[in-house]
PAZA-587617 format. One record per residue (C-alpha): residue in three letters; x, z, y. Coordinates in steps of 0.05 Angstrom, whole numbers, plus 5000, padded with zeros to 4 digits. Layout:
BEGIN
[node "Ala"; [X; Z; Y]]
...
This chain:
BEGIN
[node "Met"; [5275; 4413; 4828]]
[node "Thr"; [5250; 4402; 4906]]
[node "Leu"; [5280; 4440; 4968]]
[node "Arg"; [5211; 4467; 4976]]
[node "Asn"; [5208; 4493; 4904]]
[node "Leu"; [5278; 4527; 4905]]
[node "Ile"; [5263; 4559; 4968]]
[node "Leu"; [5199; 4586; 4941]]
[node "Ile"; [5230; 4614; 4881]]
[node "Leu"; [5282; 4658; 4922]]
[node "Ala"; [5230; 4681; 4965]]
[node "Leu"; [5186; 4708; 4904]]
[node "Ala"; [5249; 4732; 4874]]
[node "Leu"; [5263; 4777; 4938]]
[node "Gly"; [5192; 4799; 4927]]
[node "Ser"; [5150; 4763; 4982]]
[node "Val"; [5111; 4698; 4977]]
[node "Glu"; [5140; 4646; 5021]]
[node "Gly"; [5095; 4600; 5060]]
[node "Gln"; [5117; 4540; 5103]]
[node "Glu"; [5186; 4524; 5085]]
[node "Leu"; [5250; 4532; 5123]]
[node "Ala"; [5263; 4462; 5148]]
[node "Pro"; [5331; 4441; 5169]]
[node "Thr"; [5353; 4448; 5239]]
[node "Ser"; [5345; 4381; 5276]]
[node "Ser"; [5373; 4362; 5342]]
[node "Asn"; [5306; 4360; 5377]]
[node "Leu"; [5294; 4426; 5357]]
[node "Ser"; [5351; 4467; 5381]]
[node "Arg"; [5393; 4485; 5439]]
[node "Arg"; [5447; 4529; 5446]]
[node "Ile"; [5443; 4598; 5485]]
[node "Pro"; [5499; 4639; 5509]]
[node "Pro"; [5536; 4669; 5452]]
[node "Asn"; [5547; 4735; 5487]]
[node "Val"; [5478; 4768; 5488]]
[node "Gln"; [5478; 4836; 5456]]
[node "Leu"; [5426; 4842; 5397]]
[node "Pro"; [5384; 4881; 5379]]
[node "Tyr"; [5347; 4903; 5438]]
[node "Pro"; [5336; 4974; 5439]]
[node "Pro"; [5268; 4989; 5392]]
[node "Gln"; [5205; 5006; 5427]]
[node "Ala"; [5154; 5044; 5378]]
[node "Asp"; [5084; 5067; 5393]]
[node "Ile"; [5062; 5122; 5346]]
[node "Ile"; [4982; 5117; 5353]]
[node "Asn"; [4972; 5173; 5302]]
[node "Pro"; [5001; 5235; 5333]]
[node "Asp"; [5017; 5265; 5266]]
[node "Leu"; [5059; 5207; 5248]]
[node "Ala"; [5134; 5229; 5262]]
[node "Ala"; [5173; 5176; 5214]]
[node "Ala"; [5186; 5131; 5273]]
[node "Ser"; [5251; 5147; 5285]]
[node "Ser"; [5274; 5135; 5217]]
[node "Ile"; [5235; 5070; 5216]]
[node "Asp"; [5269; 5051; 5285]]
[node "Asp"; [5340; 5065; 5252]]
[node "Phe"; [5323; 5024; 5193]]
[node "Val"; [5292; 4963; 5225]]
[node "Thr"; [5353; 4962; 5285]]
[node "Gln"; [5402; 4966; 5224]]
[node "Thr"; [5367; 4910; 5188]]
[node "Met"; [5360; 4865; 5242]]
[node "Gln"; [5437; 4874; 5261]]
[node "Thr"; [5454; 4861; 5187]]
[node "Tyr"; [5419; 4796; 5179]]
[node "His"; [5419; 4771; 5250]]
[node "Val"; [5351; 4775; 5266]]
[node "Ala"; [5332; 4770; 5346]]
[node "Gly"; [5264; 4802; 5349]]
[node "Val"; [5214; 4842; 5304]]
[node "Ser"; [5141; 4860; 5315]]
[node "Ala"; [5109; 4901; 5261]]
[node "Cys"; [5047; 4947; 5250]]
[node "Ala"; [5012; 4990; 5194]]
[node "Phe"; [4939; 5005; 5182]]
[node "Lys"; [4901; 5051; 5140]]
[node "Asp"; [4822; 5055; 5128]]
[node "Gly"; [4809; 5003; 5179]]
[node "Glu"; [4853; 5036; 5236]]
[node "Ile"; [4925; 5015; 5263]]
[node "Ile"; [4967; 5075; 5251]]
[node "Trp"; [5031; 5053; 5272]]
[node "Thr"; [5064; 4998; 5314]]
[node "Gly"; [5133; 4977; 5334]]
[node "Ala"; [5168; 4923; 5369]]
[node "Tyr"; [5247; 4911; 5367]]
[node "Gly"; [5294; 4864; 5396]]
[node "Leu"; [5282; 4807; 5441]]
[node "Ala"; [5225; 4757; 5441]]
[node "Asn"; [5274; 4711; 5482]]
[node "Ile"; [5348; 4723; 5488]]
[node "Ala"; [5361; 4675; 5543]]
[node "Ala"; [5309; 4711; 5589]]
[node "Asn"; [5330; 4780; 5556]]
[node "Arg"; [5252; 4790; 5547]]
[node "Pro"; [5240; 4847; 5494]]
[node "Val"; [5189; 4846; 5441]]
[node "Thr"; [5130; 4882; 5453]]
[node "Thr"; [5073; 4900; 5406]]
[node "Gln"; [5033; 4845; 5442]]
[node "Thr"; [5087; 4793; 5432]]
[node "Ile"; [5058; 4728; 5396]]
[node "Phe"; [5096; 4705; 5334]]
[node "Met"; [5085; 4637; 5296]]
[node "Leu"; [5062; 4663; 5226]]
[node "Ala"; [5086; 4606; 5184]]
[node "Ser"; [5046; 4606; 5115]]
[node "Ile"; [5007; 4669; 5129]]
[node "Ser"; [4965; 4621; 5171]]
[node "Lys"; [4937; 4594; 5104]]
[node "Thr"; [4904; 4662; 5095]]
[node "Leu"; [4860; 4647; 5154]]
[node "Thr"; [4850; 4574; 5132]]
[node "Gly"; [4824; 4598; 5071]]
[node "Thr"; [4779; 4647; 5105]]
[node "Ala"; [4749; 4593; 5144]]
[node "Leu"; [4737; 4551; 5076]]
[node "Leu"; [4707; 4615; 5043]]
[node "Gln"; [4657; 4626; 5097]]
[node "Leu"; [4632; 4557; 5085]]
[node "Trp"; [4628; 4567; 5014]]
[node "Glu"; [4585; 4631; 5025]]
[node "Ala"; [4536; 4590; 5068]]
[node "Gly"; [4523; 4544; 5013]]
[node "Gln"; [4558; 4487; 5046]]
[node "Leu"; [4606; 4475; 4989]]
[node "Asp"; [4614; 4484; 4914]]
[node "Leu"; [4678; 4517; 4907]]
[node "Asp"; [4687; 4480; 4834]]
[node "Gly"; [4658; 4417; 4869]]
[node "Asp"; [4694; 4349; 4882]]
[node "Ile"; [4720; 4350; 4951]]
[node "Asn"; [4694; 4280; 4956]]
[node "Asp"; [4625; 4309; 4959]]
[node "Val"; [4644; 4323; 5033]]
[node "Ser"; [4697; 4280; 5053]]
[node "Pro"; [4689; 4219; 5090]]
[node "Phe"; [4743; 4176; 5054]]
[node "Tyr"; [4754; 4182; 4981]]
[node "Leu"; [4811; 4229; 4960]]
[node "Ser"; [4845; 4232; 4895]]
[node "Asn"; [4911; 4233; 4857]]
[node "Pro"; [4931; 4163; 4842]]
[node "Asn"; [4958; 4186; 4779]]
[node "Trp"; [4888; 4209; 4757]]
[node "Pro"; [4844; 4172; 4803]]
[node "Val"; [4778; 4185; 4781]]
[node "Thr"; [4789; 4260; 4763]]
[node "Pro"; [4757; 4300; 4818]]
[node "Ile"; [4803; 4354; 4859]]
[node "Thr"; [4763; 4417; 4871]]
[node "Phe"; [4764; 4467; 4925]]
[node "Arg"; [4788; 4519; 4881]]
[node "Gln"; [4846; 4482; 4861]]
[node "Leu"; [4861; 4469; 4940]]
[node "Leu"; [4863; 4545; 4948]]
[node "Thr"; [4902; 4567; 4884]]
[node "His"; [4953; 4509; 4886]]
[node "Thr"; [4932; 4475; 4832]]
[node "Ala"; [4907; 4408; 4856]]
[node "Ser"; [4968; 4368; 4836]]
[node "Leu"; [4989; 4351; 4910]]
[node "Asp"; [5059; 4348; 4930]]
[node "Asp"; [5094; 4359; 4992]]
[node "Asn"; [5133; 4297; 5020]]
[node "Trp"; [5180; 4336; 5063]]
[node "Thr"; [5212; 4271; 5094]]
[node "Val"; [5145; 4256; 5127]]
[node "Met"; [5132; 4330; 5145]]
[node "Phe"; [5203; 4338; 5175]]
[node "Ser"; [5185; 4271; 5215]]
[node "Thr"; [5125; 4304; 5251]]
[node "Tyr"; [5161; 4369; 5276]]
[node "Cys"; [5161; 4366; 5352]]
[node "Gln"; [5166; 4407; 5411]]
[node "Gly"; [5098; 4435; 5435]]
[node "Asp"; [5036; 4409; 5391]]
[node "Ser"; [5033; 4354; 5342]]
[node "Pro"; [5007; 4287; 5374]]
[node "Trp"; [4972; 4276; 5307]]
[node "Gln"; [4899; 4298; 5299]]
[node "Leu"; [4885; 4330; 5233]]
[node "Pro"; [4837; 4276; 5213]]
[node "Asp"; [4880; 4224; 5227]]
[node "Tyr"; [4945; 4258; 5194]]
[node "Thr"; [4904; 4275; 5130]]
[node "Tyr"; [4878; 4200; 5127]]
[node "Asn"; [4951; 4169; 5133]]
[node "Tyr"; [4978; 4220; 5079]]
[node "Phe"; [4927; 4215; 5029]]
[node "Val"; [4893; 4148; 5032]]
[node "Pro"; [4925; 4083; 5007]]
[node "Gly"; [4951; 4045; 5060]]
[node "Gly"; [4961; 4101; 5108]]
[node "Thr"; [5024; 4110; 5149]]
[node "Phe"; [5053; 4164; 5105]]
[node "Tyr"; [5021; 4147; 5041]]
[node "Asp"; [5073; 4150; 4987]]
[node "Pro"; [5039; 4154; 4912]]
[node "Ala"; [5104; 4182; 4888]]
[node "Ala"; [5122; 4231; 4934]]
[node "Asn"; [5053; 4254; 4960]]
[node "Phe"; [5026; 4270; 4893]]
[node "Glu"; [5046; 4304; 4827]]
[node "Thr"; [5048; 4271; 4760]]
[node "Trp"; [5002; 4327; 4724]]
[node "Phe"; [4927; 4326; 4715]]
[node "Pro"; [4896; 4371; 4769]]
[node "Gly"; [4884; 4443; 4746]]
[node "Thr"; [4934; 4444; 4688]]
[node "Arg"; [4992; 4474; 4731]]
[node "Trp"; [5006; 4513; 4790]]
[node "Glu"; [5057; 4484; 4842]]
[node "Tyr"; [5059; 4517; 4911]]
[node "Cys"; [5038; 4458; 4959]]
[node "Asn"; [5029; 4464; 5037]]
[node "His"; [4981; 4398; 5039]]
[node "Asn"; [4933; 4441; 4992]]
[node "Phe"; [4912; 4475; 5061]]
[node "Val"; [4922; 4412; 5104]]
[node "Leu"; [4866; 4388; 5065]]
[node "Ala"; [4825; 4452; 5064]]
[node "Gly"; [4831; 4453; 5142]]
[node "Phe"; [4808; 4379; 5146]]
[node "Leu"; [4747; 4393; 5102]]
[node "Val"; [4729; 4456; 5142]]
[node "Gly"; [4723; 4408; 5202]]
[node "Glu"; [4685; 4359; 5172]]
[node "Ile"; [4635; 4407; 5137]]
[node "Ala"; [4626; 4444; 5196]]
[node "Asp"; [4620; 4382; 5245]]
[node "Met"; [4670; 4406; 5290]]
[node "Pro"; [4747; 4406; 5300]]
[node "Phe"; [4778; 4455; 5246]]
[node "Ala"; [4811; 4495; 5305]]
[node "Gln"; [4743; 4503; 5340]]
[node "Tyr"; [4713; 4528; 5278]]
[node "Cys"; [4770; 4581; 5266]]
[node "Arg"; [4763; 4604; 5338]]
[node "Asp"; [4690; 4614; 5335]]
[node "Ser"; [4674; 4637; 5263]]
[node "Val"; [4739; 4674; 5247]]
[node "Phe"; [4787; 4694; 5307]]
[node "Leu"; [4732; 4715; 5359]]
[node "Pro"; [4695; 4759; 5308]]
[node "Leu"; [4759; 4793; 5290]]
[node "Glu"; [4779; 4800; 5361]]
[node "Met"; [4843; 4759; 5356]]
[node "Thr"; [4836; 4735; 5425]]
[node "Glu"; [4908; 4713; 5432]]
[node "Thr"; [4907; 4669; 5369]]
[node "Ser"; [4913; 4598; 5363]]
[node "Trp"; [4937; 4536; 5324]]
[node "Phe"; [4961; 4504; 5383]]
[node "Val"; [5022; 4522; 5432]]
[node "Ala"; [4980; 4492; 5490]]
[node "Asp"; [4930; 4547; 5486]]
[node "Leu"; [4976; 4608; 5492]]
[node "Asp"; [5025; 4639; 5547]]
[node "Thr"; [5093; 4616; 5525]]
[node "Leu"; [5121; 4680; 5562]]
[node "Gln"; [5077; 4723; 5512]]
[node "Met"; [5112; 4683; 5455]]
[node "Ala"; [5171; 4700; 5409]]
[node "Met"; [5225; 4642; 5411]]
[node "Pro"; [5246; 4623; 5336]]
[node "Tyr"; [5323; 4631; 5326]]
[node "Thr"; [5369; 4606; 5274]]
[node "Tyr"; [5436; 4638; 5269]]
[node "Asn"; [5500; 4606; 5255]]
[node "Gly"; [5555; 4648; 5285]]
[node "Ile"; [5510; 4648; 5346]]
[node "Phe"; [5433; 4654; 5361]]
[node "Ile"; [5412; 4580; 5365]]
[node "Glu"; [5343; 4571; 5402]]
[node "Leu"; [5294; 4527; 5363]]
[node "Gly"; [5236; 4522; 5418]]
[node "His"; [5163; 4528; 5410]]
[node "Phe"; [5152; 4475; 5358]]
[node "Ser"; [5091; 4451; 5313]]
[node "Tyr"; [5077; 4393; 5262]]
[node "Ala"; [5023; 4352; 5237]]
[node "Asp"; [5006; 4397; 5180]]
[node "Tyr"; [4995; 4457; 5224]]
[node "Pro"; [4935; 4488; 5178]]
[node "Ala"; [4987; 4510; 5129]]
[node "Gly"; [5030; 4545; 5179]]
[node "Ala"; [5032; 4538; 5253]]
[node "Leu"; [4980; 4595; 5268]]
[node "Arg"; [5006; 4640; 5326]]
[node "Thr"; [4983; 4713; 5341]]
[node "Ser"; [5012; 4785; 5345]]
[node "Ala"; [5020; 4830; 5296]]
[node "Gly"; [4966; 4876; 5311]]
[node "Gln"; [4914; 4823; 5314]]
[node "Leu"; [4934; 4796; 5250]]
[node "Ala"; [4923; 4861; 5226]]
[node "His"; [4850; 4857; 5240]]
[node "His"; [4847; 4801; 5184]]
[node "Leu"; [4881; 4839; 5139]]
[node "Ile"; [4840; 4904; 5153]]
[node "Ala"; [4777; 4860; 5144]]
[node "Ile"; [4804; 4841; 5076]]
[node "Ser"; [4822; 4913; 5056]]
[node "Gln"; [4747; 4933; 5075]]
[node "Tyr"; [4723; 4877; 5029]]
[node "Gly"; [4704; 4828; 5092]]
[node "Arg"; [4679; 4881; 5140]]
[node "Tyr"; [4720; 4887; 5204]]
[node "Lys"; [4683; 4942; 5250]]
[node "Asp"; [4611; 4925; 5252]]
[node "Arg"; [4620; 4851; 5230]]
[node "Arg"; [4622; 4820; 5168]]
[node "Ile"; [4671; 4763; 5161]]
[node "Leu"; [4669; 4753; 5088]]
[node "Asp"; [4621; 4779; 5035]]
[node "Ser"; [4648; 4831; 4991]]
[node "Thr"; [4647; 4794; 4925]]
[node "Thr"; [4680; 4736; 4959]]
[node "Val"; [4739; 4785; 4980]]
[node "Ser"; [4737; 4812; 4911]]
[node "Ala"; [4748; 4740; 4881]]
[node "Ala"; [4797; 4726; 4931]]
[node "Val"; [4839; 4785; 4907]]
[node "Thr"; [4831; 4769; 4828]]
[node "Leu"; [4881; 4723; 4794]]
[node "Gln"; [4844; 4662; 4788]]
[node "Cys"; [4888; 4619; 4738]]
[node "Pro"; [4929; 4670; 4702]]
[node "Gly"; [4947; 4624; 4652]]
[node "Leu"; [4982; 4583; 4700]]
[node "Ser"; [5006; 4633; 4755]]
[node "Ser"; [5015; 4713; 4755]]
[node "Ile"; [5008; 4717; 4829]]
[node "Gln"; [4952; 4668; 4853]]
[node "Gly"; [4883; 4692; 4877]]
[node "Leu"; [4837; 4651; 4930]]
[node "Thr"; [4899; 4636; 4979]]
[node "Trp"; [4925; 4710; 4970]]
[node "His"; [4981; 4727; 4927]]
[node "Arg"; [4990; 4784; 4884]]
[node "Ser"; [5058; 4827; 4889]]
[node "Thr"; [5091; 4889; 4888]]
[node "Val"; [5121; 4929; 4949]]
[node "Ser"; [5151; 5000; 4944]]
[node "Gly"; [5110; 5009; 4879]]
[node "His"; [5049; 4990; 4906]]
[node "Thr"; [5008; 4928; 4876]]
[node "Val"; [4988; 4888; 4942]]
[node "Trp"; [4954; 4823; 4955]]
[node "Gly"; [4987; 4785; 5011]]
[node "His"; [5021; 4720; 5038]]
[node "Gly"; [5091; 4709; 5065]]
[node "Gly"; [5119; 4654; 5117]]
[node "Gly"; [5183; 4621; 5130]]
[node "Asp"; [5195; 4564; 5178]]
[node "Gln"; [5256; 4547; 5225]]
[node "Gly"; [5268; 4611; 5258]]
[node "Val"; [5208; 4649; 5230]]
[node "Ser"; [5196; 4696; 5172]]
[node "Thr"; [5142; 4739; 5162]]
[node "Tyr"; [5102; 4779; 5113]]
[node "Ala"; [5032; 4813; 5112]]
[node "Cys"; [4996; 4848; 5053]]
[node "Val"; [4951; 4900; 5036]]
[node "Asp"; [4944; 4956; 4979]]
[node "Met"; [4864; 4946; 4964]]
[node "Asp"; [4862; 5016; 4930]]
[node "Asp"; [4893; 5051; 4986]]
[node "Arg"; [4866; 5006; 5041]]
[node "Phe"; [4932; 5007; 5068]]
[node "Gly"; [4974; 4946; 5094]]
[node "Val"; [5030; 4926; 5136]]
[node "Val"; [5047; 4865; 5180]]
[node "Val"; [5119; 4847; 5195]]
[node "Leu"; [5137; 4785; 5237]]
[node "Thr"; [5204; 4760; 5255]]
[node "Asn"; [5231; 4705; 5297]]
[node "Gly"; [5293; 4703; 5246]]
[node "Glu"; [5300; 4661; 5184]]
[node "Thr"; [5317; 4713; 5129]]
[node "Phe"; [5264; 4734; 5074]]
[node "Val"; [5311; 4794; 5057]]
[node "Ala"; [5307; 4825; 5128]]
[node "Thr"; [5230; 4814; 5128]]
[node "Asn"; [5218; 4843; 5053]]
[node "Ala"; [5267; 4904; 5069]]
[node "Ile"; [5231; 4925; 5128]]
[node "Thr"; [5164; 4912; 5091]]
[node "Asn"; [5185; 4959; 5035]]
[node "Lys"; [5210; 5010; 5085]]
[node "Leu"; [5145; 5013; 5123]]
[node "Phe"; [5107; 5024; 5052]]
[node "Ser"; [5154; 5081; 5030]]
[node "Leu"; [5147; 5114; 5096]]
[node "Leu"; [5077; 5105; 5119]]
[node "Thr"; [5038; 5109; 5056]]
[node "Asp"; [4985; 5163; 5054]]
[node "Ser"; [4966; 5176; 4981]]
[node "Asp"; [4918; 5235; 4991]]
[node "Asp"; [4885; 5203; 5055]]
[node "Asp"; [4894; 5264; 5098]]
[node "Ser"; [4928; 5222; 5154]]
[node "Ile"; [5000; 5252; 5137]]
[node "Pro"; [5043; 5196; 5108]]
[node "Asp"; [5075; 5213; 5042]]
[node "Pro"; [5145; 5225; 5061]]
[node "Leu"; [5118; 5276; 5116]]
[node "Asp"; [5064; 5309; 5075]]
[node "Asn"; [5081; 5377; 5043]]
[node "Cys"; [5022; 5356; 4993]]
[node "Pro"; [5030; 5287; 4985]]
[node "Thr"; [4977; 5280; 4929]]
[node "Thr"; [4932; 5335; 4952]]
[node "Pro"; [4893; 5326; 5017]]
[node "Asn"; [4917; 5380; 5067]]
[node "Pro"; [4912; 5360; 5137]]
[node "Asp"; [4926; 5432; 5166]]
[node "Gln"; [4993; 5427; 5125]]
[node "Ile"; [4990; 5500; 5119]]
[node "Asp"; [5053; 5526; 5087]]
[node "Ser"; [5053; 5606; 5084]]
[node "Asp"; [5121; 5617; 5054]]
[node "Ser"; [5152; 5562; 5089]]
[node "Asp"; [5186; 5533; 5024]]
[node "Gly"; [5166; 5463; 5038]]
[node "His"; [5101; 5460; 4999]]
[node "Gly"; [5033; 5466; 5025]]
[node "Asp"; [4990; 5520; 4999]]
[node "Val"; [4942; 5476; 4968]]
[node "Cys"; [4995; 5449; 4921]]
[node "Asp"; [5043; 5506; 4919]]
[node "Asn"; [5045; 5548; 4852]]
[node "Cys"; [5070; 5602; 4896]]
[node "Ala"; [5039; 5597; 4954]]
[node "Gln"; [5054; 5668; 4984]]
[node "Asp"; [5120; 5677; 4956]]
[node "Asp"; [5179; 5626; 4964]]
[node "Asn"; [5192; 5581; 4909]]
[node "Pro"; [5223; 5518; 4935]]
[node "Gly"; [5237; 5488; 4867]]
[node "Gln"; [5165; 5505; 4839]]
[node "Gly"; [5197; 5535; 4774]]
[node "Asp"; [5144; 5547; 4720]]
[node "Val"; [5178; 5566; 4661]]
[node "Asp"; [5117; 5587; 4619]]
[node "Gln"; [5081; 5522; 4646]]
[node "Asp"; [5014; 5563; 4664]]
[node "Gly"; [5010; 5535; 4734]]
[node "Val"; [5034; 5597; 4769]]
[node "Gly"; [5104; 5593; 4794]]
[node "Asp"; [5163; 5639; 4765]]
[node "Ala"; [5172; 5675; 4835]]
[node "Cys"; [5099; 5702; 4835]]
[node "Asp"; [5084; 5702; 4760]]
[node "Asn"; [5074; 5768; 4724]]
[node "Cys"; [5087; 5741; 4664]]
[node "Phe"; [5133; 5691; 4678]]
[node "Asp"; [5157; 5669; 4607]]
[node "Val"; [5086; 5680; 4575]]
[node "Ala"; [5029; 5634; 4597]]
[node "Asn"; [4975; 5674; 4634]]
[node "Pro"; [4941; 5632; 4686]]
[node "Asp"; [4887; 5681; 4699]]
[node "Gln"; [4944; 5735; 4718]]
[node "Ala"; [4908; 5796; 4690]]
[node "Asp"; [4933; 5860; 4706]]
[node "Leu"; [4883; 5914; 4693]]
[node "Asn"; [4927; 5971; 4709]]
[node "Gly"; [4955; 5942; 4772]]
[node "Asn"; [5030; 5956; 4755]]
[node "Ser"; [5046; 5881; 4772]]
[node "Ile"; [5060; 5869; 4697]]
[node "Gly"; [5012; 5821; 4669]]
[node "Asp"; [4970; 5846; 4609]]
[node "Ala"; [4995; 5784; 4563]]
[node "Cys"; [5064; 5808; 4569]]
[node "Glu"; [5065; 5886; 4579]]
[node "Ser"; [5098; 5912; 4517]]
[node "Cys"; [5068; 5987; 4530]]
[node "Cys"; [5030; 5989; 4464]]
[node "Leu"; [5075; 5996; 4412]]
[node "Gly"; [5050; 5995; 4339]]
[node "Arg"; [4982; 6032; 4344]]
[node "Val"; [4935; 6053; 4400]]
[node "Gly"; [4920; 6124; 4421]]
[node "Asp"; [4973; 6146; 4462]]
[node "Val"; [4932; 6133; 4523]]
[node "Asp"; [4978; 6176; 4570]]
[node "Ser"; [5042; 6140; 4545]]
[node "Gln"; [5075; 6207; 4530]]
[node "Gly"; [5102; 6199; 4459]]
[node "Glu"; [5099; 6155; 4403]]
[node "Tyr"; [5044; 6153; 4354]]
[node "Pro"; [5020; 6189; 4320]]
[node "Asp"; [5046; 6259; 4339]]
[node "Glu"; [5037; 6248; 4416]]
[node "Val"; [4963; 6230; 4408]]
[node "Thr"; [4937; 6291; 4443]]
[node "Leu"; [4881; 6324; 4482]]
[node "Gly"; [4915; 6295; 4542]]
[node "Asp"; [4893; 6226; 4517]]
[node "Ile"; [4824; 6244; 4508]]
[node "Met"; [4822; 6278; 4580]]
[node "Leu"; [4855; 6219; 4614]]
[node "Leu"; [4799; 6177; 4583]]
[node "Val"; [4744; 6220; 4606]]
[node "Asp"; [4775; 6220; 4678]]
[node "Val"; [4781; 6146; 4680]]
[node "Lys"; [4710; 6125; 4652]]
[node "Phe"; [4671; 6180; 4686]]
[node "Ile"; [4705; 6218; 4742]]
[node "Ser"; [4756; 6177; 4784]]
[node "Thr"; [4741; 6108; 4754]]
[node "Asp"; [4812; 6091; 4774]]
[node "Cys"; [4840; 6043; 4717]]
[node "Ser"; [4907; 6046; 4756]]
[node "Lys"; [4917; 6115; 4722]]
[node "Leu"; [4926; 6084; 4658]]
[node "Pro"; [5002; 6067; 4638]]
[node "Cys"; [4973; 6017; 4589]]
[node "Val"; [4902; 5993; 4585]]
[node "Lys"; [4919; 5962; 4512]]
[node "Glu"; [4930; 6039; 4488]]
[node "Ala"; [4866; 6063; 4523]]
[node "Asp"; [4821; 6009; 4485]]
[node "Val"; [4823; 6054; 4427]]
[node "Asn"; [4771; 6020; 4384]]
[node "Gln"; [4796; 5953; 4405]]
[node "Asp"; [4727; 5924; 4418]]
[node "Gly"; [4761; 5894; 4482]]
[node "Gly"; [4801; 5843; 4447]]
[node "Ala"; [4867; 5822; 4470]]
[node "Asp"; [4849; 5823; 4538]]
[node "Pro"; [4807; 5888; 4547]]
[node "Asn"; [4767; 5901; 4616]]
[node "Cys"; [4774; 5968; 4640]]
[node "Asp"; [4699; 5971; 4667]]
[node "Asp"; [4667; 5936; 4604]]
[node "His"; [4708; 5962; 4542]]
[node "Leu"; [4736; 6030; 4559]]
[node "Thr"; [4670; 6066; 4538]]
[node "Leu"; [4647; 6132; 4500]]
[node "Gly"; [4667; 6098; 4437]]
[node "Asp"; [4742; 6101; 4450]]
[node "Ile"; [4734; 6175; 4472]]
[node "Met"; [4700; 6188; 4400]]
[node "Val"; [4748; 6151; 4362]]
[node "Leu"; [4804; 6200; 4388]]
[node "Val"; [4761; 6260; 4382]]
[node "Asp"; [4750; 6240; 4310]]
[node "Phe"; [4826; 6229; 4299]]
[node "Leu"; [4844; 6297; 4330]]
[node "Phe"; [4790; 6344; 4308]]
[node "Ile"; [4743; 6316; 4254]]
[node "Thr"; [4773; 6271; 4205]]
[node "Gly"; [4845; 6288; 4225]]
[node "Pro"; [4909; 6247; 4231]]
[node "Val"; [4926; 6259; 4159]]
[node "Asn"; [4860; 6222; 4129]]
[node "Ala"; [4846; 6170; 4191]]
[node "Thr"; [4889; 6113; 4224]]
[node "Leu"; [4877; 6083; 4289]]
[node "Pro"; [4880; 6008; 4299]]
[node "Glu"; [4941; 5968; 4305]]
[node "Cys"; [4956; 5942; 4377]]
[node "Leu"; [4932; 5869; 4391]]
């Protein structure tokens, strides 16, 4: 197993998908800095949405995570429904200069870079300039194939899904690491890596032995080829195409593949830690389309926002919606359970997300989006541990997710699954009125013994299900559980037990309630008053207390008589 594969497996096990690998520290990329610098720097956080009050707990978590895993600086953001809702900046971008990370600090992305390379290629596919399942030699100026399968086509889809049977020759890749930008031009490097006779050509180390399209094996050089072919198809340098067709439409104005294009005073210095922080410099390498893009967390979020909105950023369309749908659909489920078109499926804090991670010397990054909730996060660090990056990503998801789309994050929402932006809680029990089963009565545990949707604290029949809470006599005892009717009806005034206490007084009370006062609250028990039981088990005072009920009692007392007549049983 190669070093690259081992690191990939470890990263996947931790819950993120890695990108450009952590290369061994070499002498030309590191120099020592004063070991007595205190880290982390006090956090800065900008809660753009005033309803978000979770920042302090996020700050505490991020700060502690940085201390535990020796991360110099972090910049992160979260977005929802096309808008950035939270940003945070922590620690130091440059320890020697004591320069703090800000929300505008530019970080190396490592393999998150591949998602932008993939977007560039997919744009050209949409424009009809390539066949995603076509042979890359249809557009390449020189013949490209796996020497183990020399006449078998390699397709664009295979490049974007890591199934092209290419391999990373890390001896070559390490040799091209340099301070600043690589002197290798992308077409020259591509030719010398893939074409027999090239400076870096090695048929054993640069290619897998398996047939293209039959296995999944993560390989940075898939995206070296993808970037090179973008330039060939567009007839301009790859970096220029990305700037004009991807970065500028996404308002990623401080974004570049090249260190020379950026202000180094705004860039986070990569660091490794070995008892002390070791500065690695602003480096790059020849295979830059696979990992050397630099931008800020907020600007990278613009790309994620476009993906979350199926290709649209503000009033601009970066990709067609059907293209994005394909990008976030498993492309080769028989070979990989995570692989879309460039994007990888994973689980973050219980959410299924599509994203990409990145790791390099002094760099660990992750960015992802929950397509269902249109919520996502970006976490960029100038440290090397995936554990810290993954932990921060999970924390942001757990604290800032807004399941009901009411602009209140779930941990702060008193009804996290029911929209209630006003957060009204009349009884101050911590449950908003719209989801409180006793909105006017304190019922903090939301107990509901009879499972009728009405909380015990306000249920007029707490142990008998009565969701309508019917109480026709207004005595605060629900009709469903009122036990005033014993045996048979007729004792309307509840003065005795049937039949001896069925008297003229019962008839007079019925006459009063029905024709004089029309006040049903005078009836101790409505069930007793519905003498002929035509109201069923839940009689309505107005509709079912009729002259017929009075006549039944008149017959019972004065005509047929209690000896020869009986009254109905209680329902």
